[in-house]
C-alpha positions in Angstrom: -54.3 34.2 29.1 -51.0 36.3 28.9 -51.0 37.1 32.3 -49.9 35.7 35.8 -50.2 36.9 39.3 -47.4 39.0 40.9 -44.6 37.1 42.6 -45.5 37.2 46.3 -49.3 37.3 45.7 -51.7 39.7 47.6 -49.8 40.2 50.6 -47.0 41.6 48.4 -49.5 44.0 46.5 -50.8 45.2 49.8 -47.3 45.8 51.3 -46.4 47.8 48.2 -49.7 50.1 48.4 -48.9 50.6 52.1 -45.5 51.9 51.3 -47.0 54.3 49.1 -49.2 55.7 51.6 -46.7 55.8 54.5 -44.2 57.7 52.2 -46.8 60.0 50.9 -48.8 60.5 54.4 -45.8 61.0 56.9 -43.5 62.9 54.8 -41.5 65.5 56.8 -42.8 68.4 55.0 -46.2 70.1 56.3 -49.2 68.4 55.1 -50.5 70.0 51.9 -54.4 70.7 52.4 -56.8 70.4 49.6 -57.0 74.6 50.0 -53.2 74.8 49.7 -53.3 72.5 46.6 -56.4 74.4 44.8 -54.4 78.0 45.5 -51.0 76.8 44.9 -51.2 74.3 41.9 -54.5 75.8 40.3 -53.1 74.9 36.8 -52.2 71.4 37.8 -55.7 71.1 39.3 -57.3 72.6 36.2 -55.6 70.2 33.9 -56.9 67.4 36.0 -60.2 68.3 35.8 -60.2 68.8 32.1 -58.6 65.3 31.3 -61.0 63.7 33.8 -64.2 65.3 32.6 -65.3 66.3 36.0 -65.4 70.0 37.4 -64.7 70.1 41.0 -61.7 71.8 42.3 -61.6 70.2 45.8 -62.0 66.7 44.6 -59.5 67.0 41.5 -57.0 68.9 44.7 -57.3 65.4 46.6 -56.7 63.3 43.7 -53.7 65.2 42.7 -52.5 64.9 46.4 -53.2 61.3 46.3 -51.3 60.6 42.9 -48.3 62.4 44.4 -48.3 65.2 41.7 -49.0 62.6 38.5 -51.6 64.5 36.9 -52.4 61.4 34.7 -52.9 59.3 37.6 -55.0 62.0 39.2 -57.1 62.3 36.2 -57.7 58.4 36.3 -58.6 58.7 40.0 -60.9 61.5 39.3 -62.6 60.0 36.4 -63.2 56.8 38.7 -64.8 59.0 41.4 -67.1 60.4 38.6 -68.1 56.9 37.4 -69.7 56.5 41.0 -71.7 59.7 41.1 -75.5 59.5 40.3 -76.6 61.7 37.2 -79.2 63.9 39.0 -79.6 66.3 36.0 -78.3 67.4 32.8 -77.0 70.9 32.4 -78.7 73.7 30.0 -76.6 74.7 27.1 -74.6 77.8 28.0 -73.7 80.7 25.5 -69.8 81.5 25.6 -70.8 84.9 25.0 -72.2 84.8 28.9 -68.6 84.5 30.0 -67.3 86.9 32.9 -64.0 87.3 31.3 -60.9 87.4 33.7 -58.4 87.4 30.9 -58.6 88.2 27.0 -56.0 88.7 24.5 -56.6 89.0 20.9 -53.0 88.7 19.1 -54.3 89.3 15.6 -55.6 92.8 16.2 -54.3 95.8 18.1 -57.5 97.2 18.8 -60.3 94.8 19.0 -63.9 95.6 20.2 -63.5 95.7 23.7 -60.2 95.8 26.1 -57.4 93.4 26.0 -57.1 92.3 29.6 -53.8 90.3 30.6 -55.1 88.9 33.5 -53.1 86.4 35.7 -50.2 85.2 33.3 -46.6 85.2 33.3 -46.4 85.2 29.4 -44.6 88.4 29.3 -41.7 88.1 31.9 -38.7 86.1 32.0 -38.5 82.8 32.9 -36.0 82.9 36.1 -36.5 80.6 39.1 -37.4 82.5 42.4 -36.0 81.0 45.6 -37.8 82.6 48.4 -36.7 82.1 51.9 -40.3 82.4 53.4 -44.0 82.9 52.3 -44.3 85.6 49.4 -45.4 89.0 50.2 -48.9 89.6 48.9 -48.9 91.9 45.8 -50.5 95.3 46.0 -51.9 94.9 42.6 -53.7 91.7 43.1 -57.1 92.9 42.6 -59.0 94.9 40.2 -59.6 97.7 42.5 -56.0 98.5 43.2 -54.8 102.0 41.9 -58.3 102.8 41.5 -59.0 100.2 38.5 -62.3 99.1 38.5 -63.5 96.6 35.7 -67.0 97.6 33.8 -69.4 95.1 32.9 -68.7 96.0 29.3 -65.1 95.3 30.0 -65.6 91.9 31.5 -68.1 90.8 28.6 -66.3 92.2 25.5 -67.6 91.4 22.0 -65.9 88.9 20.0 -63.1 89.7 17.4 -65.0 86.9 15.3 -67.9 89.5 15.2 -65.5 92.2 13.7 -64.4 89.7 11.1 -67.9 89.0 10.2 -68.8 92.7 9.9 -65.7 93.0 7.5 -67.2 89.9 5.5 -63.7 88.0 6.1 -65.3 84.8 7.5 -66.3 81.8 5.8 -69.9 81.1 7.5 -69.9 77.4 8.5 -73.0 77.9 10.7 -76.0 75.7 9.9 -79.8 76.3 10.4 -79.9 73.2 12.3 -78.7 72.7 16.0 -77.6 68.9 16.2 -77.7 67.3 19.5 -74.0 67.2 20.8 -72.3 63.8 20.9 -72.0 62.8 24.8 -68.7 60.7 24.7 -69.3 59.7 28.4 -72.2 57.6 27.4 -71.2 56.6 23.7 -67.7 56.3 22.8 -67.0 58.4 19.2 -65.7 56.3 16.2 -64.9 57.9 12.9 -66.6 59.5 11.0 -67.8 61.6 13.9 -69.5 65.0 14.3 -67.8 67.8 15.1 -68.8 68.0 18.6 -67.7 64.5 19.2 -64.1 65.8 18.1 -64.4 68.8 20.2 -65.6 66.7 23.1 -62.6 64.4 23.0 -59.9 67.0 22.3 -61.1 68.7 25.6 -60.9 65.8 27.5 -57.4 64.4 26.0 -54.0 64.4 27.6 -52.8 67.9 27.3 -49.3 67.3 26.1 -50.2 64.6 23.7 -52.8 67.1 21.8 -50.0 69.7 21.9 -47.4 67.5 20.4 -50.1 66.3 17.8 -50.8 70.1 17.0 -47.1 70.6 16.5 -46.8 68.0 14.2 -50.0 69.1 12.0 -48.4 72.6 11.4 -44.8 71.5 10.5 -44.1 71.4 6.7 -42.3 68.9 4.7 -39.0 70.6 5.7 -39.6 71.6 9.1 -40.9 74.9 8.7 -44.2 76.1 10.6 -47.4 76.9 8.7 -48.6 80.6 9.1 -51.3 80.5 12.1 -53.0 83.2 13.7 -54.7 83.4 17.2 -57.9 85.5 17.2 -59.6 85.8 20.9 -58.2 83.9 23.8 -60.2 83.9 27.0 -60.3 82.8 30.2 -63.4 83.2 32.5 -66.5 82.0 34.6 -69.5 80.7 32.8 -73.0 80.1 34.4 -74.2 76.4 35.4 -77.9 76.0 34.8 -80.2 73.0 35.7 -83.9 72.8 35.2 -85.8 73.2 38.4 -87.6 69.8 39.1 -90.8 71.2 40.2 -91.1 74.6 37.9 -89.2 73.4 35.0 -87.4 76.8 34.7 -83.5 77.3 34.2 -82.1 78.0 37.5 -78.3 79.0 38.1 -76.7 76.6 40.6 -73.0 77.7 40.3 -70.3 78.7 37.9 -67.3 77.1 36.5 -64.0 78.2 34.6 -63.0 77.7 31.1 -60.6 78.7 28.4 -61.7 79.4 25.4 -59.7 79.9 21.9 -60.5 80.8 18.4 -57.8 80.3 15.8 -57.7 81.9 12.2 -56.7 79.9 9.3 -56.1 81.1 5.8 -58.1 79.6 3.1 -55.9 78.6 0.1 -57.3 75.5 -1.0 -58.2 75.1 -5.0 -62.1 74.7 -3.9 -61.9 77.2 -1.1 -62.9 80.8 -0.9 -59.5 82.6 -0.9 -61.3 85.8 -0.1 -62.0 84.5 3.6 -60.5 83.0 6.7 -61.9 79.7 8.4 -62.3 80.0 12.2 -61.5 77.1 14.6 -62.9 76.7 18.1 -61.6 75.1 21.2 -62.8 75.3 24.9 -61.8 73.2 28.0 -62.2 73.2 31.7 -60.3 75.5 33.8 -57.2 77.8 32.6 -55.5 75.8 30.2 -54.3 78.0 27.2 -52.1 75.4 25.5 -54.9 72.9 25.0 -57.8 75.6 24.1 -55.2 76.8 21.3 -54.2 73.3 20.1 -58.1 72.7 20.1 -58.8 75.3 18.0 -56.4 74.7 15.3 -56.7 70.9 15.1 -60.7 71.7 14.8 -60.0 73.8 11.5 -57.5 70.8 10.3 -59.8 68.1 11.1 -62.7 69.8 9.1 -60.4 70.5 6.2 -58.1 67.7 5.7 -59.0 65.0 8.5 -62.7 63.9 8.1 -62.6 60.0 8.1 -58.7 60.2 7.6 -55.9 59.7 10.0 -56.2 62.9 11.8 -59.5 62.2 12.9 -58.7 58.7 14.2 -55.7 60.3 16.1 -57.9 62.8 17.6 -60.7 60.4 18.6 -58.5 57.1 19.5 -55.0 58.1 20.5 -55.2 61.3 22.7 -57.3 60.0 25.7 -54.7 59.9 28.5 -56.6 57.0 30.3 -56.5 54.9 27.2 -53.1 55.5 25.8 -51.5 55.7 29.6 -53.5 52.5 30.7 -52.5 50.4 28.0 -48.8 51.8 28.7 -49.3 50.8 32.3 -50.3 47.5 31.6 -46.9 46.8 30.3 -45.8 46.6 34.0 -48.3 43.9 35.1 -46.5 40.3 34.9 -46.6 38.8 31.6 -44.7 35.6 32.4 -46.8 33.4 30.0 -46.8 35.4 26.9 -43.0 35.9 27.1 -42.5 32.1 27.9 -44.4 31.3 24.8 -42.5 33.8 22.7 -39.0 32.5 23.8 -40.0 28.9 23.3 -40.8 30.1 19.6 -37.6 31.5 19.4 -35.8 28.6 20.8 -37.8 26.2 18.5 -37.0 28.2 15.3 -33.2 28.2 16.2 -33.1 24.2 16.8 -35.1 23.8 13.6 -32.6 26.1 11.7 -29.5 24.0 13.4 -31.1 20.7 11.9 -31.5 22.1 8.6 -35.4 22.0 9.0 -38.0 24.5 8.1 -39.1 26.7 11.0 -42.3 25.5 12.6 -45.1 27.9 11.4 -46.5 30.3 13.9 -49.6 29.1 15.3 -52.6 31.5 15.3 -53.0 33.3 18.5 -56.4 33.0 20.0 -58.5 35.9 20.2 -58.5 38.2 23.2 -55.0 36.6 24.4 -54.0 39.9 25.7 -56.5 41.8 28.2 -56.1 45.3 26.8 
C-alpha cells in the first residue's frame, strides 16, 4: 500500500538496466574472464560463496563480475541462482580432521603438535601499495617443492592444539553423548532459542563486515578496553565432499571444497564456571575468510556463556544476514510516494489544529502489512 510505480514506468526501468549492462560490458578495459576473477580476486570470490551459502567458484566469479564488485549484490545473485538448482543429494558429514591443511598457525603456543604453516598470507608484511607497470613476475617460491621443500602427510594433517589442551586437562569438555541433527537454515529459518548448529550456520552465512563489527563490540569493556582473547588453531585447507552412491549406498568422494576453521580460547572466570579450565569456541566457513572464522569462534563462546535466548542470540540469528539487512535497506530506494504523502498530510493537519487551538487529530491505526518488507 505504501509503494507506487517508478516515474517513467517499465520503459524507464528497462533503460536503466540497459545502461548498467552497457557500462559494464563495454568498458574500455580488457574483459575480465571467469578464470581471471577466480585467480585474481580469490578472497572476494570466497566471501561471496560464504555469504551466499553456495560453493562454486566459477558461478561466484560470474556473480561478482555482474555485480561490478559489489559482494553483497553478488551474494544475492548467487543465492538466487542456488534457489533454482535441484537438490540431488545430501552430502555426508565430514570430519574437519580430514582437512588437507594449506595454512595453519597457532598464536597461543610456540611449539604445538605439528608444524605451523604460514601459507598464503600478507599478515607479516607492511601494507604498501604496489603499482606494477606490467604483469608481475612469477615467484620462485610459489610452490611447496621450491628449494627442495616437500610437505609430508603429517605436516598437511597436523594434530589439533585442542588435543594438547585436553591432554593437559585445561579444557571444559562440552561434548555430549548424542549427536543431534544439524539445523538446516536453508529449509527452516532459525529463531531464538536455537540450537548451536543453527547459530553457527547463521554466522557462517552472515555478512562478514557485520559479523566482525558485532564481535568487536562484544569484546569491548565498559571503558572501551578489549577483553583478553586468545586464538588457538587457525586453518585454511581442503575437505572432501562425499555423497551416497544412488545404487550401492556407499559414500563416494565427488570433489573437494576449501574452508577456513578457527578455534578460540576463552578464560572461564564466572562464579559458577570451572575457573581451572578454558572454554573453546568454534568457527568454520567456506573459502579463505579468516576474519569471519575468528569472529565466529569468539561469538560462539559469548553466545553459549551469556547470550542464549538473549539479545546476542537474536542479533546473530536475525540481523547479520546480508540479504535480509541489505535488502531492507535497498527497499528504501523504491518509490514511497503514498507513504510519505500520508505522513506529510498528518503533519499539515497537526499544524492546522495547533494554529486553530484545537487538539491534534489522533493518529489512526496503520493497517497490518502496510509496508512490504
